[in-house]
C-alpha positions in Angstrom: -24.6 80.5 118.5 -23.3 83.5 118.5 -22.4 85.1 114.9 -23.7 82.4 113.1 -25.8 84.6 110.8 -22.0 86.1 110.6 -20.3 83.0 109.3 -23.1 81.5 107.1 -22.5 82.3 103.7 -18.7 82.2 103.7 -18.6 80.4 101.0 -21.3 80.9 98.6 -20.5 81.2 94.8 -16.8 80.9 95.4 -15.1 81.9 92.0 -13.7 78.5 92.0 -16.6 76.8 91.1 -16.9 78.7 87.2 -15.8 79.5 84.1 -16.0 82.2 81.7 -19.6 80.8 80.5 -21.2 80.0 83.1 -20.5 82.8 84.8 -22.0 84.5 82.0 -24.9 82.5 82.2 -25.4 82.6 85.9 -25.3 86.3 85.7 -27.9 87.2 83.1 -30.0 84.1 85.1 -29.8 86.3 88.5 -30.5 89.5 86.4 -33.5 87.9 85.0 -34.8 86.8 89.0 -35.4 90.2 89.2 -37.9 90.8 87.0 -40.9 90.7 89.8 -39.1 92.7 92.7 -38.2 95.5 89.7 -42.2 95.6 89.1 -42.7 96.0 92.5 -40.5 98.6 93.0 -41.5 100.3 90.1 -45.6 100.2 91.1 -45.6 100.5 95.1 -41.9 103.1 95.2 -40.2 104.9 92.5 -43.8 105.6 90.6 -44.9 106.8 94.3 -42.0 109.3 94.5 -42.7 113.0 93.4 -39.1 113.6 94.2 -37.2 110.3 92.9 -33.5 110.7 92.5 -32.6 107.0 92.2 -30.4 106.9 95.2 -30.0 103.3 96.7 -29.1 101.3 98.9 -29.0 97.5 99.8 -28.3 95.8 102.7 -27.0 92.0 102.6 -26.3 92.4 98.3 -24.8 88.9 97.9 -23.9 88.8 94.3 -25.4 92.4 93.3 -27.8 91.4 91.0 -30.5 93.7 92.0 -28.2 96.9 91.8 -26.6 95.7 89.0 -30.6 95.6 87.9 -31.8 98.6 88.8 -28.4 100.2 87.2 -29.3 98.7 83.8 -33.1 99.8 83.8 -32.3 103.2 84.7 -33.7 103.5 88.2 -30.4 104.2 90.1 -28.6 106.7 90.1 -25.6 105.7 92.5 -25.9 102.5 94.4 -24.2 101.3 97.5 -24.6 97.5 98.7 -22.9 95.6 102.2 -22.1 92.7 101.8 -20.5 90.9 104.7 -19.3 87.2 102.6 -16.4 87.5 101.6 -17.1 85.2 99.0 -20.1 87.0 97.7 -18.5 90.2 97.8 -15.7 89.0 94.8 -18.4 87.7 92.4 -19.9 90.4 92.7 -16.8 92.6 91.5 -16.8 90.2 88.6 -20.8 90.6 87.8 -19.8 94.5 88.1 -17.5 93.9 85.4 -19.8 91.5 83.2 -22.5 94.8 83.0 -19.3 97.7 82.8 -21.2 98.9 85.9 -20.8 102.3 86.8 -22.9 103.5 89.3 -22.6 100.8 92.2 -20.0 100.5 94.6 -20.4 97.5 97.1 -18.5 96.3 100.2 -17.2 93.4 102.0 -18.6 95.0 105.9 -21.1 94.8 108.1 -24.2 97.9 107.8 -24.7 98.0 111.3 -20.8 99.4 111.3 -22.4 101.7 108.5 -21.6 106.0 108.9 -22.8 106.7 105.8 -25.0 111.0 105.5 -28.2 111.4 106.8 -31.3 112.1 104.7 -29.5 110.7 101.0 -30.8 107.6 99.7 -34.0 107.5 98.5 -34.9 103.5 98.7 -32.9 101.2 101.1 -33.6 97.6 100.4 -33.6 94.7 102.7 -34.5 91.6 100.8 -34.2 87.7 100.7 -35.0 87.9 104.8 -32.1 90.3 105.7 -34.1 91.5 108.6 -35.1 87.9 109.8 -31.1 87.2 110.5 -30.8 91.0 111.9 -33.4 90.3 114.3 -32.3 86.8 115.1 -29.0 87.7 116.2 -30.0 90.8 119.2 -33.5 93.1 119.3 -30.2 95.1 120.1 -29.2 94.7 116.2 -33.2 94.9 115.3 -33.5 98.1 116.8 -30.1 99.1 115.5 -30.9 98.7 112.3 -34.3 100.6 111.9 -32.6 103.1 113.0 -29.9 103.2 110.8 -31.8 102.9 107.6 -34.4 105.7 109.1 -31.3 108.2 109.4 -29.5 107.7 106.0 -33.5 107.5 104.3 -34.3 111.2 102.9 -38.0 112.5 104.4 -41.0 110.3 102.4 -37.4 107.8 101.7 -38.6 104.1 101.8 -37.2 100.5 103.9 -37.7 98.2 101.1 -37.8 95.0 103.4 -38.8 91.5 102.7 -40.1 89.5 105.6 -40.9 86.1 106.3 -43.4 84.7 109.1 -42.3 81.5 109.0 -46.4 80.3 110.4 -46.5 76.7 108.5 -42.8 75.9 109.8 -43.9 77.2 113.6 -47.0 74.5 113.3 -45.2 72.3 112.1 -42.2 72.1 114.7 -44.9 72.6 117.3 -45.9 69.2 116.7 -42.1 68.0 115.6 -38.6 68.4 116.9 -37.6 69.3 113.7 -37.9 68.4 109.9 -36.4 69.8 106.4 -37.5 70.7 103.3 -35.6 70.8 99.7 -35.4 73.1 97.5 -34.0 73.5 93.8 -32.1 76.3 91.8 -31.7 77.2 88.5 -30.3 75.2 85.2 -27.5 77.6 85.6 -27.2 77.3 89.5 -23.6 75.0 90.0 -26.3 73.6 92.8 -28.6 71.6 92.1 -30.3 71.5 95.3 -29.9 72.6 99.0 -31.9 70.3 102.1 -32.4 72.5 105.2 -33.4 71.4 108.1 -35.6 73.4 110.6 -35.7 73.2 114.6 -36.8 75.7 117.1 -34.2 77.1 119.4 -36.1 79.2 122.2 -37.5 82.6 119.9 -35.8 81.8 116.8 -35.6 78.9 114.0 -32.3 77.7 113.1 -31.3 75.8 109.7 -28.9 73.3 108.9 -27.9 73.6 104.7 -26.7 70.8 102.7 -26.2 72.3 99.3 -25.8 69.8 96.4 -23.2 70.4 93.9 -23.8 69.7 90.1 -20.5 67.9 90.5 -21.0 65.8 93.5 -19.3 67.3 95.9 -21.9 68.7 98.7 -21.3 72.2 101.1 -22.7 73.4 104.4 -23.8 76.5 106.4 -26.0 77.1 109.4 -28.3 80.0 110.5 -30.7 81.4 112.5 -33.8 83.2 111.6 -36.5 85.2 114.0 -39.6 85.1 112.3 -41.6 88.4 112.1 -45.5 88.2 111.8 -47.6 90.8 110.9 -48.6 92.6 114.2 -44.5 93.4 115.4 -44.9 96.2 112.5 -48.3 98.4 114.3 -45.2 98.7 117.4 -43.5 101.0 114.9 -44.5 104.7 116.0 -41.5 106.7 113.1 -43.1 104.9 109.9 -45.8 104.6 107.8 -45.9 100.9 107.5 -47.4 99.3 104.1 -48.0 95.3 103.7 -48.1 94.0 100.9 -48.3 90.4 100.5 -48.5 90.7 96.3 -45.1 89.4 96.6 -45.9 85.8 98.2 -48.4 85.3 95.2 -45.0 86.1 93.2 -42.9 83.5 94.1 -45.0 81.4 95.4 -42.9 80.1 98.3 -43.5 78.2 100.9 -41.9 79.8 103.3 -44.3 82.9 104.0 -42.4 85.9 102.6 -44.5 89.6 102.5 -43.2 93.2 101.5 -42.8 95.4 104.0 -43.5 99.2 102.5 -41.7 101.7 105.8 -41.6 105.3 104.5 -39.5 107.8 106.7 -42.6 110.6 108.1 
């Protein structure tokens, strides 16, 4: 399963699945879906930074929705995104045209191979469990990720991570070998739902997903995630750390999300 997380999102958000109208509706819906995290960023980060300059990097930026929403809300002066999925990167370019973005550049590259200037960013973002995915690749990549983020952040800059403990999933998997859950998408999404099958492999959780398209077709991909519990963060001495459970109550997920604010010392 070496490299599985680098392959898993290759066919997501393929432009061939959209027409002009569905593309616009989908993008509008994605921008609106950022409402709560925008509130979170304003409350926990920008209002507490007197020297906020609006330079933001997002790792695993996907279709770019969060960066574009930050630009539209005038919280961003310069944005950089890293997205390894070619299809999502191509989608992000159409999304950029749709909102007439002027301040964001998204790269179809691996963040861990990036060479950016030191002490550049006010905020680096890794939502949608990017830290769980990188950590599942290897412990060395997990450490490399944290070190690069710290290198690229300004003093007192923030690394904001959305993380999952998978506490409930682990409890279930200790009782039985596997289980399946179904998640439903918004009506504007080309996919109706995804069935996710969970299985333990060593210290990671293997998730096999079947996406049901509204046109009747299916697509598949799998990934590995490493559960990250609250105790993990106490080991990191180079950061001032705040753990927020507020995000979990906002999105009401079954998968134990929480937000971690790591401020560079």
